[in-house]
C-alpha positions in Angstrom: 12.6 -11.8 -20.9 13.4 -15.3 -21.9 16.7 -15.3 -19.9 14.8 -14.0 -16.8 12.1 -16.6 -17.1 14.7 -19.4 -17.3 16.7 -18.0 -14.3 13.5 -17.8 -12.3 12.5 -21.4 -13.3 15.9 -22.7 -12.4 16.0 -21.0 -9.0 12.4 -22.0 -8.2 13.2 -25.6 -9.2 16.0 -25.7 -6.6 13.3 -25.1 -3.8 10.4 -27.0 -5.3 10.4 -29.8 -7.8 8.1 -28.7 -10.7 5.9 -31.8 -10.2 4.9 -30.4 -6.8 3.3 -27.4 -8.4 0.7 -29.5 -10.3 -1.6 -29.4 -7.3 -2.0 -25.6 -7.7 -4.2 -23.8 -10.1 -2.5 -21.1 -12.2 -4.3 -18.3 -10.3 -3.1 -19.8 -7.0 0.5 -19.9 -8.2 0.2 -16.3 -9.4 -1.0 -15.1 -6.0 1.7 -17.0 -4.2 4.5 -15.6 -6.4 3.1 -12.2 -7.4 0.9 -11.2 -4.5 -2.9 -10.7 -4.3 -4.8 -9.0 -7.0 -7.3 -6.3 -6.2 -9.9 -7.5 -3.6 -12.3 -5.5 -1.5 -10.4 -4.3 1.5 -12.5 -4.4 4.7 -12.2 -2.1 7.6 -11.0 -4.7 10.1 -8.2 -5.9 7.8 -7.1 -2.4 7.2 -7.2 -1.4 10.9 -5.3 -4.5 12.0 -2.7 -4.4 9.2 -1.8 -0.7 9.3 0.1 0.8 12.2 -0.5 4.3 13.5 2.5 6.2 14.8 4.2 9.6 15.3 1.1 11.7 16.3 -1.6 9.4 15.1 -3.3 6.5 17.0 -5.9 4.0 15.8 -8.4 6.3 17.4 -7.3 9.4 15.6 -10.0 11.0 13.4 -7.6 11.3 10.5 -6.5 7.6 10.8 -10.2 6.7 10.6 -10.6 8.9 7.5 -7.7 7.0 5.8 -9.1 3.6 6.7 -12.5 4.6 5.4 -11.0 6.0 2.2 -9.0 2.8 1.6 -12.0 0.6 2.2 -13.9 2.5 -0.5 -11.2 2.3 -3.2 -11.9 0.4 -6.4 -9.3 -2.1 -7.7 -7.6 0.4 -10.0 -7.2 2.9 -7.2 -6.0 0.2 -4.8 -3.3 -0.6 -7.2 -2.3 3.0 -7.4 -2.3 3.3 -3.6 -0.1 0.3 -3.2 2.3 1.4 -5.8 2.5 4.9 -4.3 3.1 3.6 -0.8 5.1 0.4 -1.3 6.4 0.6 -4.8 4.5 -2.6 -5.7 1.1 -2.7 -7.3 0.0 -5.8 -5.2 -0.1 -6.8 -1.6 1.9 -9.9 -0.5 0.1 -13.2 0.1 -1.8 -12.6 3.3 -2.6 -8.9 2.8 -1.7 -5.8 4.7 -0.7 -7.8 7.8 2.1 -9.5 5.8 3.8 -6.3 4.5 7.4 -6.0 5.6 8.0 -3.6 7.0 4.5 -3.0 8.2 2.6 -0.1 6.6 2.9 2.8 9.1 0.9 6.0 9.0 2.3 9.1 10.7 1.2 12.6 11.1 2.9 15.0 8.7 4.0 18.1 10.5 3.2 21.3 8.6 4.7 24.7 9.3 3.1 26.6 12.1 0.2 28.7 10.9 -0.2 26.8 7.6 -3.4 24.9 7.0 -2.7 21.1 6.7 -5.4 21.0 4.0 -2.9 22.6 1.6 -0.5 19.7 1.7 -0.4 16.4 0.0 0.5 13.1 1.7 4.1 11.9 1.3 5.6 8.4 1.5 8.9 6.6 2.0 8.3 3.5 -0.1 11.4 1.7 1.1 9.9 1.7 4.6 6.2 1.5 3.8 5.8 4.8 5.7 3.0 7.2 4.9 2.9 10.7 6.2 -0.6 12.2 6.3 -1.4 15.9 7.2 -4.1 16.4 9.8 -6.8 17.0 7.2 -9.9 18.9 8.5 -12.5 16.6 6.8 -12.8 13.3 5.0 -13.6 15.0 1.7 -10.2 16.9 1.9 -8.4 13.6 2.5 -10.1 12.0 -0.5 -9.3 15.0 -2.8 -5.6 15.1 -1.7 -5.1 11.3 -1.9 -6.8 11.0 -5.3 -4.6 13.7 -6.6 -1.4 12.2 -5.1 -2.2 8.7 -6.3 -2.9 9.7 -9.8 -0.2 12.4 -10.3 2.5 11.1 -8.0 3.2 7.7 -9.6 6.4 8.6 -11.3 7.6 11.3 -8.9 10.7 10.8 -6.9 12.0 13.6 -4.6 14.3 13.8 -1.7 13.2 15.9 1.2 
């Protein structure tokens, strides 16, 4: 990766003189360039930074389930969630509110007569768009998301 590091350094130096970076600690530079590492996500940050649409509102029971689920994730599962939804294992500097495009949660429509609890969530990573079935209980959402995050990391399908 030597060539890539040199190219990055050269490009970065065109914007900032390397001497200007001495005021930052290594961890601060890493966060600015690579995004935030796993930090506890609080309910207010999640509620403010995630948009509800297409059948869900911020007051929807299922949206509340998702926000609660995300607030309880450990750093390893946070990383899996971010990679599943955005394609990147880290949030940008500034957290959920700085994602571009904004993370949007929409209701997944299931065939009439089918139980939504049978379906996994799906995503469009290029748009930070998460489709969540209308799960009947928080425990169902946890089970389906845990499975999707762990098993869906290398899956790519067109629907």
